[in-house]
C-alpha positions as CSV (number, residue, x, y, z in Angstrom):
1,M,49.9,-8.6,-27.0
2,P,48.4,-5.5,-28.7
3,T,44.8,-4.5,-28.1
4,P,42.5,-6.1,-30.5
5,V,41.4,-3.5,-33.3
6,G,37.9,-2.8,-33.8
7,N,36.9,-4.9,-30.8
8,T,37.8,-8.0,-32.7
9,I,38.4,-11.0,-30.2
10,P,40.5,-13.3,-32.5
11,V,39.9,-17.1,-32.6
12,E,41.4,-19.4,-35.3
13,P,38.8,-19.7,-38.1
14,V,37.4,-23.0,-39.4
15,A,39.5,-24.6,-42.2
16,L,37.9,-26.6,-44.9
17,E,38.5,-29.9,-46.5
18,T,36.9,-31.4,-49.7
19,F,34.7,-34.5,-50.1
20,D,32.7,-36.0,-52.9
21,W,28.8,-36.1,-52.6
22,T,26.3,-38.4,-54.4
23,P,22.6,-38.0,-53.4
24,R,21.6,-41.1,-51.4
25,A,18.2,-41.3,-52.5
26,P,18.0,-39.5,-55.9
27,Q,14.6,-40.6,-56.7
28,M,13.3,-38.6,-54.0
29,H,14.4,-35.1,-55.4
30,S,14.3,-33.4,-58.9
31,R,16.8,-33.9,-61.5
32,A,18.1,-30.3,-61.1
33,E,18.4,-30.8,-57.5
34,V,20.3,-34.2,-58.0
35,E,22.7,-32.4,-60.4
36,R,23.2,-29.6,-58.0
37,Q,24.0,-31.8,-55.3
38,T,26.3,-34.3,-57.0
39,G,30.2,-33.4,-57.0
40,S,32.5,-32.1,-54.4
41,Y,31.8,-30.1,-51.3
42,E,33.7,-28.5,-48.5
43,A,33.1,-29.4,-44.8
44,A,34.6,-27.5,-41.8
45,I,37.5,-28.4,-39.7
46,T,37.4,-27.0,-36.3
47,P,40.7,-25.6,-35.0
48,S,41.9,-26.7,-31.5
49,I,40.5,-24.5,-29.0
50,A,41.8,-26.0,-25.7
51,A,44.8,-23.6,-25.4
52,W,43.0,-20.4,-27.0
53,A,44.1,-17.2,-25.1
54,P,41.4,-14.4,-25.3
55,R,42.5,-10.9,-26.3
56,L,39.7,-8.7,-24.9
57,S,39.7,-4.9,-25.2
58,S,39.0,-3.1,-21.8
59,E,35.5,-2.3,-23.2
60,D,34.8,-6.1,-23.6
61,S,36.3,-6.9,-20.4
62,T,34.2,-4.5,-18.5
63,D,31.1,-5.6,-20.3
64,V,32.0,-9.3,-19.2
65,E,32.6,-8.4,-15.7
66,D,29.3,-6.4,-15.5
67,A,27.2,-9.1,-16.8
68,T,28.9,-11.6,-14.6
69,R,28.1,-9.7,-11.4
70,Q,24.6,-9.3,-12.6
71,L,24.2,-13.3,-12.8
72,V,25.9,-13.7,-9.5
73,A,23.5,-11.1,-7.8
74,F,20.5,-12.9,-9.4
75,D,21.4,-16.1,-8.1
76,Q,21.9,-14.6,-4.5
77,H,18.8,-12.7,-4.7
78,A,16.8,-16.0,-5.5
79,Q,18.4,-17.4,-2.4
80,R,17.7,-14.4,-0.2
81,T,14.1,-14.1,-1.4
82,L,13.2,-17.7,-0.4
83,G,15.9,-18.4,2.1
84,S,18.4,-21.3,1.4
85,G,16.3,-23.7,3.6
86,N,12.8,-22.7,2.1
87,P,11.1,-25.7,0.7
88,A,10.3,-23.5,-2.3
89,L,13.8,-23.0,-3.4
90,G,13.8,-26.4,-5.1
91,P,10.6,-25.8,-7.0
92,M,11.8,-22.3,-8.0
93,T,14.8,-23.7,-9.5
94,A,12.7,-26.2,-11.2
95,I,10.3,-23.5,-12.9
96,L,13.4,-21.5,-13.8
97,L,15.1,-24.5,-15.5
98,R,11.7,-25.0,-17.2
99,T,11.5,-21.5,-18.4
100,E,15.1,-21.8,-19.8
101,S,14.2,-25.0,-21.5
102,A,11.1,-23.4,-23.1
103,S,13.1,-20.4,-24.3
104,S,15.9,-22.5,-25.7
105,S,13.4,-24.7,-27.7
106,Q,11.8,-21.5,-28.9
107,I,14.8,-20.6,-30.6
108,E,14.4,-23.6,-32.6
109,H,10.8,-22.8,-33.5
110,L,9.4,-25.3,-30.7
111,T,6.9,-23.1,-28.9
112,T,4.7,-24.0,-26.2
113,S,2.9,-22.5,-23.2
114,A,3.6,-22.6,-19.5
115,K,0.5,-24.4,-19.0
116,Q,0.9,-27.2,-21.5
117,L,4.5,-27.6,-20.3
118,A,3.0,-28.1,-16.8
119,L,0.3,-30.5,-17.9
120,A,2.9,-32.4,-20.0
121,E,4.9,-33.0,-16.7
122,I,1.8,-34.7,-15.2
123,D,1.2,-36.9,-18.4
124,E,-2.1,-34.7,-19.0
125,S,-1.0,-33.2,-22.5
126,D,-0.6,-34.6,-25.8
127,K,0.8,-31.6,-27.5
128,A,3.8,-32.5,-29.6
129,N,5.8,-29.4,-29.0
130,A,4.9,-29.6,-25.1
131,L,6.1,-33.3,-25.1
132,T,9.2,-32.2,-27.1
133,V,10.2,-29.4,-24.6
134,I,10.0,-31.8,-21.8
135,G,12.8,-33.4,-23.4
136,N,14.8,-30.2,-23.1
137,V,13.8,-29.8,-19.4
138,R,15.3,-33.3,-19.0
139,A,18.3,-32.5,-20.9
140,M,18.8,-29.3,-18.7
141,E,18.4,-31.5,-15.5
142,A,21.0,-33.9,-16.8
143,A,23.5,-31.2,-17.7
144,L,23.2,-29.7,-14.2
145,Q,23.3,-33.1,-12.5
146,L,26.5,-34.0,-14.4
147,A,28.1,-30.4,-14.2
148,D,30.7,-31.6,-11.6
149,A,32.6,-33.3,-14.3
150,I,31.8,-32.1,-17.8
151,S,32.9,-34.7,-20.3
152,A,32.2,-36.4,-23.6
153,D,30.0,-38.9,-21.6
154,S,28.1,-36.1,-19.8
155,I,27.4,-34.4,-23.3
156,L,26.3,-37.6,-24.7
157,A,24.0,-38.2,-21.6
158,T,22.6,-34.7,-22.0
159,H,21.6,-35.4,-25.5
160,R,20.2,-38.7,-24.8
161,A,18.0,-37.1,-22.2
162,L,17.0,-34.5,-24.7
163,M,16.2,-36.7,-27.7
164,L,14.4,-39.5,-26.1
165,H,11.3,-37.3,-25.8
166,Q,11.5,-36.1,-29.4
167,R,8.7,-37.8,-31.8
168,G,10.1,-38.9,-34.9
169,F,13.7,-39.3,-33.7
170,D,15.3,-42.6,-33.8
171,P,16.0,-43.5,-30.1
172,V,19.1,-45.5,-31.1
173,D,20.8,-42.2,-32.1
174,A,20.0,-40.6,-28.8
175,G,23.1,-39.9,-27.0
176,R,25.4,-41.0,-29.8
177,F,27.6,-38.8,-32.0
178,R,26.3,-38.6,-35.4
179,S,27.9,-41.1,-38.1
180,E,26.9,-39.0,-41.2
181,Q,27.4,-35.6,-42.7
182,V,25.0,-32.6,-41.7
183,W,24.7,-29.1,-42.9
184,I,22.7,-26.0,-42.2
185,G,20.7,-24.2,-44.7
186,P,19.5,-25.0,-48.4
187,G,20.3,-28.3,-50.0
188,D,17.8,-31.2,-49.4
189,A,19.7,-33.8,-51.2
190,G,23.2,-32.7,-50.4
191,P,25.2,-30.3,-48.8
192,R,26.9,-28.5,-51.7
193,T,24.5,-25.5,-51.6
194,A,24.4,-25.2,-47.7
195,D,25.4,-22.1,-45.6
196,F,27.4,-24.2,-43.3
197,V,28.7,-27.8,-43.6
198,A,29.7,-29.3,-40.1
199,P,32.9,-31.3,-39.8
200,H,33.1,-34.8,-41.1
201,H,31.9,-37.1,-38.3
202,D,35.3,-38.9,-38.1
203,R,36.5,-35.6,-36.5
204,I,33.9,-35.4,-33.9
205,P,35.5,-37.4,-30.9
206,D,38.9,-35.5,-31.2
207,A,37.0,-32.2,-31.6
208,I,34.9,-32.9,-28.5
209,A,37.9,-33.9,-26.5
210,D,39.5,-30.7,-27.3
211,L,36.4,-28.8,-26.4
212,V,36.2,-30.4,-22.9
213,A,39.9,-29.5,-22.2
214,L,38.8,-25.9,-22.8
215,I,35.8,-26.1,-20.6
216,R,38.2,-27.8,-17.7
217,R,40.5,-24.7,-17.8
218,Q,40.2,-22.4,-14.7
219,D,42.2,-19.5,-16.1
220,L,39.4,-18.0,-18.3
221,P,36.6,-15.5,-17.5
222,V,33.6,-17.7,-17.0
223,L,31.3,-16.1,-19.5
224,V,33.9,-15.8,-22.2
225,Q,34.5,-19.7,-21.5
226,V,30.7,-20.3,-21.8
227,A,30.1,-18.2,-25.0
228,V,33.3,-19.8,-26.8
229,A,32.6,-23.3,-25.6
230,H,29.0,-22.9,-26.7
231,A,30.2,-21.6,-30.3
232,Q,32.6,-24.2,-30.7
233,F,30.2,-27.0,-29.8
234,E,27.6,-25.6,-32.4
235,T,30.5,-25.6,-35.1
236,I,31.3,-29.3,-34.3
237,H,27.6,-30.1,-34.6
238,P,28.1,-33.4,-33.0
239,F,24.6,-34.9,-33.4
240,P,22.0,-35.4,-36.2
241,D,19.6,-33.3,-34.4
242,G,19.3,-31.3,-31.2
243,N,22.7,-29.4,-31.4
244,G,21.3,-26.2,-30.3
245,R,19.4,-27.2,-27.4
246,T,22.2,-29.6,-26.2
247,G,24.7,-26.7,-26.7
248,R,22.6,-24.3,-24.5
249,A,22.3,-26.9,-21.8
250,L,26.0,-27.2,-22.0
251,A,26.2,-23.5,-21.2
252,Q,24.2,-24.1,-18.0
253,S,26.5,-26.9,-17.3
254,I,29.4,-24.8,-17.4
255,L,28.1,-22.0,-15.2
256,R,27.2,-24.3,-12.5
257,N,30.5,-26.2,-13.0
258,K,32.4,-22.9,-12.3
259,G,30.4,-22.0,-9.3
260,L,29.1,-19.0,-10.8
261,V,25.6,-19.9,-9.9
262,G,24.5,-22.3,-7.3
263,S,20.8,-22.3,-6.4
264,T,19.0,-21.6,-9.7
265,A,19.1,-22.2,-13.5
266,V,19.8,-18.9,-15.5
267,P,17.4,-18.1,-18.3
268,I,20.1,-17.0,-20.5
269,S,18.2,-18.6,-23.7
270,A,15.4,-16.0,-22.9
271,G,18.2,-13.4,-23.5
272,L,19.4,-15.0,-26.7
273,L,15.7,-15.4,-27.9
274,V,15.5,-11.5,-27.9
275,D,17.3,-11.4,-31.1
276,V,17.7,-14.9,-32.6
277,D,19.2,-13.5,-36.0
278,R,21.9,-11.6,-34.1
279,Y,22.6,-14.9,-32.1
280,F,23.0,-17.0,-35.2
281,G,25.1,-14.3,-36.9
282,A,27.5,-14.1,-33.9
283,L,28.0,-18.1,-34.4
284,S,28.9,-17.3,-37.9
285,S,31.3,-14.7,-37.0
286,F,32.8,-17.2,-34.5
287,R,33.5,-19.7,-37.5
288,E,35.0,-16.8,-39.5
289,G,37.7,-16.1,-36.8
290,D,35.8,-13.4,-34.4
291,A,34.6,-14.5,-30.9
292,G,33.6,-11.0,-30.2
293,P,30.1,-11.2,-31.2
294,I,29.2,-14.3,-29.5
295,I,30.9,-13.1,-26.2
296,R,28.9,-9.8,-26.3
297,E,25.8,-11.8,-27.1
298,F,26.2,-14.0,-23.9
299,A,27.0,-11.0,-22.0
300,M,23.9,-9.3,-23.3
301,A,21.7,-12.3,-22.8
302,S,22.9,-12.7,-19.1
303,R,22.0,-9.3,-18.2
304,I,18.5,-9.9,-19.8
305,A,18.4,-13.2,-17.8
306,A,19.4,-11.5,-14.4
307,T,16.8,-8.6,-14.9
308,T,13.9,-10.5,-16.2
309,G,14.9,-13.6,-14.0
310,T,14.9,-11.4,-10.7
311,K,11.4,-10.0,-11.5
312,L,10.1,-13.6,-12.2
313,V,11.5,-14.8,-8.9
314,D,9.8,-12.0,-7.0
315,D,6.4,-12.4,-8.8
316,L,6.5,-16.2,-8.0
317,A,7.5,-15.5,-4.3
318,A,4.6,-13.0,-4.1
319,Q,2.1,-15.5,-5.5
320,L,3.4,-18.0,-2.7
321,A,3.1,-15.6,-0.1
322,E,-0.6,-14.7,-1.2
323,S,-1.2,-18.3,-1.2
324,R,0.2,-18.6,2.3
325,S,-2.0,-15.8,3.6
326,K,-5.2,-17.5,2.3
327,M,-4.4,-20.6,4.5
328,K,-4.3,-18.8,7.7
329,G,-5.9,-21.1,10.3
330,I,-5.1,-24.3,8.7
331,R,-3.1,-26.5,11.1
332,S,0.7,-26.6,10.5
333,D,1.0,-30.4,9.8
334,A,-1.9,-30.3,7.4
335,A,-1.0,-32.0,3.9
336,A,-1.9,-29.0,2.2
337,W,1.1,-26.8,3.5
338,K,3.4,-29.6,2.2
339,L,1.9,-29.2,-1.3
340,L,1.9,-25.5,-1.4
341,P,5.7,-25.0,-2.1
342,T,5.6,-27.5,-5.0
343,L,3.1,-25.4,-6.8
344,V,5.8,-22.9,-7.5
345,G,7.6,-25.3,-9.7
346,Q,4.5,-27.4,-10.9
347,P,1.3,-25.2,-11.1
348,A,-0.8,-28.1,-12.5
349,V,-1.1,-31.2,-10.4
350,N,-3.2,-34.4,-10.3
351,T,-3.6,-36.9,-7.6
352,R,-1.2,-39.2,-9.2
353,Y,1.5,-36.6,-9.2
354,L,0.8,-35.9,-5.6
355,M,1.0,-39.7,-5.0
356,N,4.1,-40.4,-6.7
357,E,6.2,-37.0,-6.2
358,L,5.0,-36.3,-2.5
359,G,4.3,-39.8,-1.2
360,F,0.7,-38.9,-0.5
361,G,-2.0,-41.7,-0.4
362,E,-5.0,-41.0,-2.5
363,M,-7.2,-39.9,0.1
364,A,-4.6,-37.6,1.8
365,A,-4.1,-36.0,-1.7
366,L,-7.7,-35.3,-2.3
367,R,-8.0,-33.8,1.0
368,A,-5.1,-31.4,0.6
369,L,-6.4,-30.5,-2.8
370,D,-10.0,-29.8,-1.3
371,V,-8.5,-27.5,1.1
372,L,-6.6,-25.6,-1.2
373,V,-9.5,-25.2,-3.5
374,D,-11.8,-24.0,-0.7
375,R,-9.2,-21.6,0.2
376,G,-8.9,-20.2,-3.4
377,V,-5.4,-21.2,-4.0
378,L,-6.2,-23.8,-6.5
379,T,-9.0,-24.3,-9.1
380,E,-10.2,-27.7,-10.6
381,T,-10.2,-27.2,-14.2
382,T,-11.8,-30.2,-15.9
383,G,-15.1,-30.5,-14.3
384,K,-14.6,-34.3,-14.6
385,S,-15.2,-36.9,-11.9
386,R,-12.0,-38.7,-13.1
387,G,-8.8,-37.5,-14.5
388,R,-9.1,-34.1,-12.7
389,V,-6.5,-31.4,-12.7
390,W,-6.0,-28.7,-10.4
391,Q,-4.3,-25.5,-11.4
392,H,-2.7,-22.3,-9.6
393,H,-3.8,-19.6,-12.0
394,G,-1.9,-16.8,-10.3
395,I,1.4,-18.8,-11.0
396,F,0.3,-19.4,-14.6
397,E,-0.2,-15.7,-15.1
398,V,3.1,-14.7,-13.9
399,L,4.8,-17.3,-16.3
400,D,2.6,-15.9,-19.1
401,D,3.6,-12.4,-18.2
402,Y,7.2,-13.4,-18.3
403,A,7.0,-15.0,-21.8
404,A,5.1,-12.0,-23.0
405,Q,7.8,-9.6,-21.8
406,I,10.4,-11.6,-23.7
407,R,8.1,-11.3,-26.9
408,R,7.9,-7.7,-26.6
409,M,11.6,-7.3,-26.3
410,S,12.3,-9.4,-29.2
411,A,9.8,-7.3,-31.2
412,R,11.6,-4.0,-30.7
């Protein structure tokens, strides 16, 4: 095979097929819009990707290899920093997963703060975006739990976990492939003026089966496999809503499935968030027959994830160490010590959370919280006698600094 010219990484472009469209609720639209959207339109046909053979230039191969090494180093650093048996490793993974979920949601213009997200986890927030992002956290969790056997069923389960938390979405459609035409871009009454018209819904099962066959291959560079599988998934667009977030959860699942990372979630969406227009442009290039941009986008996002994620792990570990130092002299079997590591992953708690998640009795929970308040680890933030919430301000500062860093990078 000759080396690709101009760093193009060839992939078969989508084909097109023609259908007729009549607006379903013409009374809801202007006459001009109804006229524009009445007639024939072209929907994409995704080519088979299962047997795709990548043709990477030496520059792209080196780029992918370097990004892969950095991801592996990040994962190993997280384990070394805390120790594989450290009780804080699980909560650290949880907060990285939540960070990835928040970034993935932000790509879809669903923005929330680390504080609101933590409050939503303990049912202390009614912010719509925070509750929706919690759905993305559940989707990421499902994707990682099901990573050992990626299949159409695991993809459906991931979507179900995501959409059951989204207000306004019919729960009947959660975890089910769409049964109607969808499109991206302009056109309220129909797809004839859209930027991209996804494949007809009858093609989805076969297209997903083909995609799963690609994912199960063991002969591809993992980051290349992740990037191309993600782009193919977004092209299939198998759901009426939540495709982007499900597709980025699928990327995490593949990374775990291939053993590239094991102990943590990788904040790749934070890297994609740095230049969303370029990310969407790379998806368009993929549909046109060039996998190069999306592969390079995932390589760059992986480097950003490894670099910023390493600092995030270090800063969270420093907060944990500082909190431990404040608790010197407290007997080792005190309940406060059991609570401390969980604050890395859940820096806002209430007594209900401690009782449900840690198995504390109510009095034991209150005693542990009192100890942590007395030592300056936690602050009670409501000032109420009931429905109280305790927060670790240092951990929230670290998470806010991380989000600000990503915003600064995207503003360049």
